[in-house]
N, C-alpha and C positions, 0 to 999 in steps of 0.2 A: 498543509505540508507538515510531515513528521521530519523535525531537524535533527533529533538526537533520540535514541532509545537506549534505555539501561535496563538489563534483565539479570535476576540472581534467581536461580533454582526452577526455571521452566524447562522441563525435559533436560537436553543435555547442554542448555545455555546456563551454566553456572555462574559465569561472571562475564558478562559481555556489556561493553559500551561502545556505541557506534554513532558516528554522524552521518547524516544523509543530505545529499545535494538533491536537485531536480532530477538527475538520472544516476542510478548506480547499479553496477552489474556485480553480483556475488557469484565467484567461480570457486569450484571445488570438486573433490572425487564423489562418486556415487556413496550414499549410505552414510555420510558423516554428520548429516543433520543440517543441511543448508535449508530444508524445507521448513525447519523449526523456526527460523526467522519470521517466515511468512505466518507460521502457526500463531505466534505470540502477537503479532500486529493484528491478525484476523481476530485473535481473542479479545483484544483490547476493543476492537471495533464492534463485536458481538455484545461485550459488556456495556456498551453505550445504549443498547436498546433492549436487552433481554435480562433475564434472571441469571444469577451465578451459576445455576445448575444448567440451564439452557445454554448459556454460553460455552460451557465446558463440554457439552454433548455435541456441539456443532463443530468443534474444532477437529480438522483432519486427525485420523487414526485414533481419535478418542471418542468418535460418535459412530460414524458409518450408518447404524440404524436409530441413532438419537439415543442410545441406552448405555454410553460408555461410562466407565468408572472415572470419577474424578482424579483419581490418583495417577491416571495416565499422563496428567500435565505436570505433575511433580517430579523433580529430580530423584530417581530411585524411589518412586512413590510406593512401591510395594513392600519395601523394608520398614521394619518397626522403629522409626525416628521421628524426630521433629520435622515437619514439612511446611515449608513457608516459601511463597513467591513474591519477590519484590520486583515491582516494575515502575518505570519512570519515563515518560514522553515529553519531550519539547516540541511545541508545534505552533504553526502559525494558523490561526483560525479566522474564518469570515468575519468581517465587521457587521454586515447585515444579514439576518437569518429570519425565518418564520418559525413560530412555534407549532404545536401539534393541533391548534385550533386556527390556523391560518394568519394569526396576528404577527406583525412585523416586530423585531427586537433588533437593538443595536447595541453590541459589546462594547464595554467601556475600554477595552484594550485587546490587542490581538495576537500577543506573542506571550504563550502560557506554558507552564510546567504542570504536568499531570502526575501524581505519585499514588501508587496502590500497593497495598500489602494484603496477601490473601493465605489463609491456613486451611488446614484440613481437620474435620471432625470426624472420628471414626463412626461407624454405624451403631445406633442404638440396640440392635438386635439382630438375629438371623434373618436371612432373606432380604437385606437391604444393603445399599452402599453408603458410604459416608457422604459428606457434603463439604462444599468449600465455604468458608467463613470469611467475613470481611473484618479485617484486623485494623487497617489504616487506610485514609484517602486524604488527599491533600491536592488542592489546585490553586497555584499562584501565578503571579504575572512577572515577565521579564521586561524590564525597562527599555527605553529607547536607547538609553546610555549603555545599557549592558548587551544590546542586540549585536553590535559589531562584534563582540567576542563570542557569542552563541551561535551567529550565523557565519560559519566558517567557510562555507563553499564560496567560490568566486561570484561576485555579484556586482552590479552598479548601485552604489547607495542612494545617488540622487533621484533614480527612476524607481528601481525595484524594491529596495529596503524601505525607503519613505513611503511606498505604496502599501506595503503588507505589514509593516510595524506601526500602528496607529494607535490612538487614544492614550490615556494614562490611568493609573491608579494611585489614589492617595492612601488606601488603607492597607490592611493585611491580606490574607489569602481569601479566596472565594469559597473554598472548602477545607476545613481544618478537623484535626482529630485530637481529643483530649481525654485523658482518665479521669474518671470520677469514681466515687465510692460505689455507684450503682454499676459501673462497668465502663466500657469504652463508648464515647460519644462522638459521632460525626457532626460538625457545626456547619451549617449553610449560611454563608454571609452574603448580603446584598451588594450591588454595584456600588452603593454610596460609602463603602469602606466602612469606616468606625461608627457612622450613623446608623442606628437601628440595632435591635438585639438579633443575635444570631438565632437560627432555628435549630434546635439539637435533634438529632435522631440516632436511636440505639443501634451500635453496630451489631450487637448479638443478635438481635431480632431482624436484622436487614438480610432479605434474601437476593438483593440486587445492590449495585453501587448507588450511592447517593446522585452521581452525575447522571445517570440513566433514569432517575425518578423525576428530574426537571423538565417538565413538558410544556410550560407556558412562559411568557415573556416577564415573569416577575424577576427571574435572575438571568438576564440576557447573556452575560458573558459565559456562564455556566453552560447555558443552552448553546453558545456558538462553539464551545469545546465539544458538546456532544455531537452537534452536526458534523464537525470536522472529523471526529472519530468514526461516525457512522459511514462517511465517504470514503474510508479505507476498505478496499476490496480486492479478493484474488480473482484475476482474469483467467479462467481456464476454458478455453474456447473449444466447444464440442462440435465436430462435423455434422452430427445428426441435428443439433439445435440450430446451427447456421443454415442448414438446408430447409428447414421447415418454414412453410408460407406462414403469414400472419394475417388473422382475421381483423376485420375493421374495428373490432373492440379491443384489440391487443394493445399492450403498454407501447408507448413510442419511445422508450429507452431500451437500450441493448442490455441484456441481462448478462451477469458474469460468464455465463456459458455461450454467449453469442447468440441467444434466442432473441427475436423480435429485431433483427437485422434489418428486414426489408421495411418495417414499419418505421424504424428509426431513421433510415436514410429518406423515407418519404417525408417524415415530419421536418428534418433539416433543410430539405430542397425546397419545402414550400412555407417554411416559417417567414414572417414578415421582417425585412430588414430594418434598420434604424432610419432609412429614408422613406420608409412605407411601401416598399416594392418587393416583389418576389423574384428569385432568380434561380429557379430549379436547373435550367441548363447549365449554369455556371458550376453549381455544386456538383452535378453528374459528371461534367467535364474534369473538374478537380480529381475526383475519385477515380476515374477512368485513366488520366494522365498518371496518377500515382500508381495505379495498378499495372500500368504498361512498364513500369521499372522492372518487373519481373520477367527476366529471360525466359523465352518459350511460351509466354502468354501473349497472344495477339488480341489487342483490344482496340476497339473502335468507339465504344460507349458503354456507358452503364445507366440502366433505367429501372424504375419501379412501375410495374402495371398494376392498374386497379381491376379486379374482375367484380362487376356490380352483380353477377348472378351468384357466384360462390361467396362473395363478400370476403375477398383476400387480397392481400398484396402479395406480389410476386417479384423478386429482383431478378433481372436479367443482364447478361454480359453479351454486347454485340461484338463479335469478332470482326476483324478487317475484310473478311471474305464474306460478308452478309450473312453470317451465321449467328443465330440468336440462342444462348444457351441459359437457362433457368439456373438459380444457385445450386439446385440439387444435382446439377450435372458438373459441377466444378470439382476440382481436386481439394483434398484436404488442405494442403499448404496454401493454394489460391484463395480458398474460403477464409483461411486465418488472416491471410495479408489483406484480403478485402474488407474484413471486419475491422481491422486495425486503420485502414484507410477511412472508413466511415467515422471511426472513433475520433480521428483526427479533425474531422470537420465538425464535430458536435462540441460547440461551446458550452453546452449545459453540463458536459461530462468532466466534471473537475474531481479534485481529491486525489488519494493515493492508490495507483494500480500496481500490484504485485503479479508478476508474469513468471511461470515456470518454463524455462527451456523455450523461448519464443523461436528458436531454429527448428524446432520439430516439424517435419513435412516440407522443409525448404531444402532445395539444392543447394550445394557449396557455392555455386556461381551467383546465387541470389542473396547470400547471406549479407553483402555490403548493403543492398536495398532495404532487407528486413531491420538491419541494426539502425540505419539511418532513419527509417520510420518509427520505430520504437523511441529512438532519441528525440524525434520531432514531437511526439506526443507530450514529452515535458515541457514545462514553462521555460521561457527564455529569461534568465535572471539578469540580462542586461537591460530588460524593457519592464515596464509595469504591466501586470497582467490585465487583460480586457478580453473582448470577444475574439481578437485576433491572436491573442496569446493566453489562452485558458490556463488557469491556475492548477496544473496538473503536475503530478510526480510519479516517477516510474522506477520500480525497482525489479530487476530481473535476476534469476540464478540460472547458472549454466555449468556444464562440464565440456563444452565445445571448444576446442583449440581456436576454430575460426573466428567465434565470438570473441574470445579473449584477445586474440590478435587485432582485431578491428576496433576494440575498445579504446578509449582514451586511458592511459595508465592511471591518472588521477580518478577515473570514474569507478576503477576497479577495487574490490574487496576480496582478498583470498580466504576462502574458508579451509580451515584445518583443524585437526583434533591435537589437543595439547593436555599435558598433565597439570591438573590442578590440586594443590593441597588442600586436604581436608582436616577438620577441627580435631578429628581423632587421630591425627599423625599419618593417615594414609593418603593415598592420591587417587584422583579419579580422572577418566578422560572426558573432556569436554570440547565444546566447539569455540574456536577463536576466529575473529574476523580481522584480517591484517590489511591495512591500506599500503599502497604503494610507496616507496620511499621518497621523501621530500615532498610529498603530496599535500594538498590543504588539510587534510584530516589531522595532520602531525603538526599543525601550527601551534605554538606555544609548548612543545615538548622539548626536552634537552636532548642534545645529540645522542647521549647513550640510551635514553629511553626510546627516542625514535628509531634507533637501529634495532632494539628489541622488538618493537611493536609493528614493525613494517616488514615488507617482502621485497625483493628484488628480482631482476631476471633469472637468477640462478635459482630461485625458488619454484619457477613456473617453467622450467627447462621442458617438460612434457607438453606443455602447450605451444612451445614455439619451434619444436623440431619435428621430423617425421618419427613415427612410432617405430620401436625395434623390430626388425624383421620386414620392414616396408618393401614391397616388391616393385612398385612403380614410383619412382622419384625423378625430378627434373635433373639433368646433368649438371655438374658444378665444376666449373675450371678451378684447376688446382694451381 
């Protein structure tokens, strides 16, 4: 779980500090950079697996064909000035993970802070682009005593916090940076703290983050941080992917675009429970029951058929009038809702999910059902995470008045552009994220600072009233 994100110099995120809970909705106008928040989260996730160059190329609007210019990621990256990105993420990581060889590893502590600084080196000659350089990397722990201050969102300490904040650390950081005569060195420290010598790695020659290079259980806590960051993903459900049948050899986990929906549901329905039994009918019934929340959709059941001749899985929806429809015959909105219903049943699907405009393709009357489903995907912080309460986190962005009106105010962040002073005396327009007045994100702030940093109903009037020139409105008694 990503509990806090700090960004300096990434695209138009010049100076952003934001705390996240299990569910967050970012609301703002078109074109102001809401998606850049997802971009930086996705960038951190890519950096946990890939080289600096590959991660930069994969970020939206910086890649497309995986040949983007790394300057796209830096604030005002094409002007001749010093370019640096500073990132920090506080996160709850899994205690037990597997390394790349399948060996088990146990993190010594599960509440961590990861910091990263990246620079830009111009191209050496014509016909080439510059490269991203690793300037600083740091991974440290947050103690149980500090956890109450860092976990700002409402939660039950005895059940939730005691389950997710575990272990202890008796030494310094797990990854640190120091300056030597030979240059910047990134040190990797073992879980034993001060015991054992750190393993130094030269930053100038590093083509990737040190965290991404930990693949075995020799450094279990660093590995746990890497696994957590790898689980951060952007869910962009595509109708063509959702409609595609799956072969018997297809992966049994749903891809970010919704591919392998049928194979995933088959795996969930037929996996063996803790009591050694299989209950596919119960799984199919729960998915169908949730899907029936959509007005205009007549659902009698959902099944996955196996075709042994073509060796494919095909997902079918059974209507109340005895009509069977394959997934390829369903509307885009129904398919997206169905995919989220399946994801809700998948206890293996954990981590952070970023969703762009989940209301797309959904009739206004079905917005409450959609938003309730998206919220239910997130972990319940009143209970300890388990198979019935998977440790999932959801962040959505939207410009829909209906979604904003249905959200709990404390779950909302208002995205807006503000003027930020620059070192040269000028100012630049950058993205700011404002929490709702009096919400948990402002805990510990003074009354004056809280007023400046928050938004009120007056700031979101366009979301709360009919648009100018509306021709159809409900009569209002004067």
